C-alpha positions in Angstrom: 19.5 10.5 -4.2 19.5 7.5 -1.8 17.3 8.0 1.2 17.8 6.0 4.4 14.9 4.6 6.2 15.2 3.6 9.8 13.2 0.4 10.6 13.4 -1.1 14.0 17.0 -0.3 14.8 18.3 -1.2 11.3 18.8 1.1 8.3 17.6 0.2 4.8 18.3 2.4 1.9 15.6 3.2 -0.7 16.8 2.7 -4.2 16.9 5.8 -6.3 14.4 4.5 -8.8 11.8 4.1 -6.0 11.3 7.7 -5.0 8.6 8.2 -2.4 5.5 10.2 -3.0 3.0 11.4 -0.3 -0.7 10.8 -0.7 -3.1 12.8 1.4 -6.7 12.4 2.7 -8.8 15.5 3.6 -8.7 14.3 7.2 -5.0 15.0 7.2 -4.0 11.3 7.1 -0.9 10.7 4.9 1.1 7.8 3.6 4.3 7.4 1.6 4.1 5.2 -1.6 6.2 4.7 -4.7 6.0 7.5 -7.2 4.5 5.3 -9.9 1.7 4.3 -7.4 0.9 7.7 -6.2 -1.8 8.5 -8.9 -3.8 5.4 -8.5 -3.6 5.6 -4.6 -4.7 9.3 -4.6 -7.5 8.3 -6.9 -8.6 5.6 -4.4 -8.4 8.0 -1.5 -10.4 10.7 -3.4 -13.1 8.3 -4.5 -13.5 6.7 -1.0 -13.9 10.3 0.4 -16.5 11.1 -2.3 -18.7 8.2 -0.9 -18.5 9.9 2.6 -15.9 7.4 4.0 -13.6 9.0 6.5 -9.9 8.0 6.4 -8.3 8.1 9.9 -5.0 6.6 9.0 -3.1 5.0 6.1 0.0 2.7 5.9 2.1 2.7 2.8 5.9 1.9 2.8 6.9 -0.5 5.5 8.8 -3.6 6.0 6.7 -6.6 7.0 7.9 -9.3 9.4 5.4 -11.8 8.0 6.3 -14.9 6.2 4.4 -13.9 3.1 5.9 -11.5 0.7 4.3 -8.0 0.5 4.3 -5.1 -1.8 4.4 -2.7 1.1 8.3 -2.6 1.1 8.2 -1.6 -2.6 5.6 1.2 -2.0 3.0 -0.5 -4.1 0.5 -1.4 -1.4 -1.6 0.7 0.9 -3.7 -0.1 4.0 -6.5 2.3 4.9 -8.1 2.2 8.4 -6.9 -1.3 8.9 -6.6 -2.6 12.4 -5.9 -6.2 11.5 -6.2 -8.4 8.4 -9.7 -7.9 7.0 -10.7 -5.5 9.9 -11.3 -1.8 9.3 -12.9 0.8 11.4 -15.1 2.2 10.1 -16.0 -0.6 7.7 -15.1 -0.1 4.1 -18.1 0.8 1.8 -19.6 -2.2 -0.2 -18.2 -0.6 -3.4 -14.6 -1.1 -2.1 -13.7 -3.5 -4.9 -15.3 -1.5 -7.6 -13.6 1.8 -6.5 -10.2 0.1 -6.3 -10.6 -1.4 -9.8 -11.7 1.9 -11.3 -8.4 3.4 -10.1 -6.3 0.5 -11.5 -5.8 -1.1 -8.1 -6.6 -4.5 -6.6 -8.5 -4.7 -3.3 -7.6 -7.3 -0.9 -11.3 -7.8 -0.3 -11.5 -9.6 -3.7 -9.1 -12.3 -2.6 -10.3 -15.8 -1.5 -8.7 -15.0 1.9 -10.1 -11.5 2.2 -8.1 -8.5 3.3 -10.5 -5.6 3.3 -8.7 -2.2 3.7 -5.6 -3.4 1.8 -5.0 -2.1 -1.7 -2.2 -2.7 -4.2 -1.2 -1.7 -7.6 -2.8 -3.8 -10.3 -0.9 -6.7 -12.1 -0.3 -8.8 -9.0 -3.2 -10.6 -7.2 -1.3 -12.2 -4.4 -0.6 -15.5 -6.0 3.1 -15.0 -7.0 5.8 -14.7 -4.3 8.4 -14.4 -7.0 6.9 -11.1 -8.2 6.9 -9.7 -4.7 10.5 -10.8 -4.1 11.6 -9.2 -7.3 9.9 -5.9 -6.4 11.5 -6.0 -2.9 15.0 -6.5 -4.4 14.5 -3.7 -6.8 13.4 -1.3 -4.1 15.9 -2.1 -1.4 19.7 -2.2 -1.7 21.4 -4.9 0.2 21.9 -4.1 3.9 25.5 -3.5 4.9 
């Protein structure tokens, strides 16, 4: 089934192979991510909450308007309590990187240009735009 997504007055279609799954925090915050990323992201949310960290909101699938490629459109990235790049409220626990890695994820906090609160499926560390473009093309059909 192809599911339309309305994004700023334009319609994109989500490819059938990229079904969306919902992850949930105990606070009621939810986010849509790709099916294959749901397990690791739910693991991250659960482990963050076990440390006492409260999740107010999360952002999964979305189209970025930035110049850099992102894994958000493919549902392979998640932002938690992120107000701006590398700004979260409340602050992420110091164990953010270890928690993410234990769930098979990469934390943006471990990058040279830090991005605390951003997490993505392992295997891509932010250095290859080609990988992100390929994931984007696989996820979205060409717009009419």
